[in-house]
Steps between C-alpha positions, in 0.01 A plus 500: 500500500817355352361146523190611304712625210688175481172306485377712208818443301486125560137487385556706184801307371316170443200675342720684251688181414176310440367775272817490285577138403850439374615251238857587575700797382446633150713333235814712463584666174825420320673653202337480159834459324582621149315230306128566551295525181135610527228324301570134580219266392255329733623140530535253785802324349824681426666174392643547152527227236829313544562644849774308680462647849343322796125551510347721771133516595437806718169544678372721776250761599472876491356633826411848621587652836163371625611142415232474232587370153562761234283387209630608161850600612732509199841332536757586232802262500832517316828316539829390349517179298706189577815686383440806719389718207191719470298542180491875443334486157202274563324319781698180560467410868256786553129487571208608714241310701192620686410388851168314523209565738698352790809710418683192365747506213705233322782531251732246337852591395859378528760558767692805375878482491723695732704776352799682653420629847131405491312198633229331294189715515166585343393860457136585561270800508179446698207738475156488652241659268532878512784505754875560515735239349730295723826423318709227657701183440460144621802290593559128541618333823869423539620748239832676551530880512294738706123485486212612716375198703143636478517450120617138496237260368415180684616236255583136461595275213235245402525268202781701339331839536489777758167548675502846656255708703496871577219715638502874436372729777398835356460807721 
């Protein structure tokens, strides 16, 4: 009898795993910080006229727990400028993009400056249509200070700019 129970458990585990594909763990949340301003415009480039920071092109996908692309997900980005300062009166270095039919997004910006006790980072809110908002931050490789390794973008410098990739996994 005991052997029969073991056989049932062994058979059910693979079936359950196959029915629930996994794209990896959900993207962790991270603090919003004190500088979020709602109402940022839709724009794929946050680069401001006269910006002196290194250029960053960030691309990736927004995926659901079923590993399918999340069409129409809204990504709301904000960050510090090349001096480590946030614009709290307007929308400098702030903007939103929408994921396409394959869940892909692309945004151009600059590498934000460090400021005391914080590594360079981009803030982002990601929301699938009609669902809860994920608020998190993305970090760059090799930065000092503590950061969640699950939130570090894959990045390399190419032709004087950062090319970075990060996929969001929504629950």
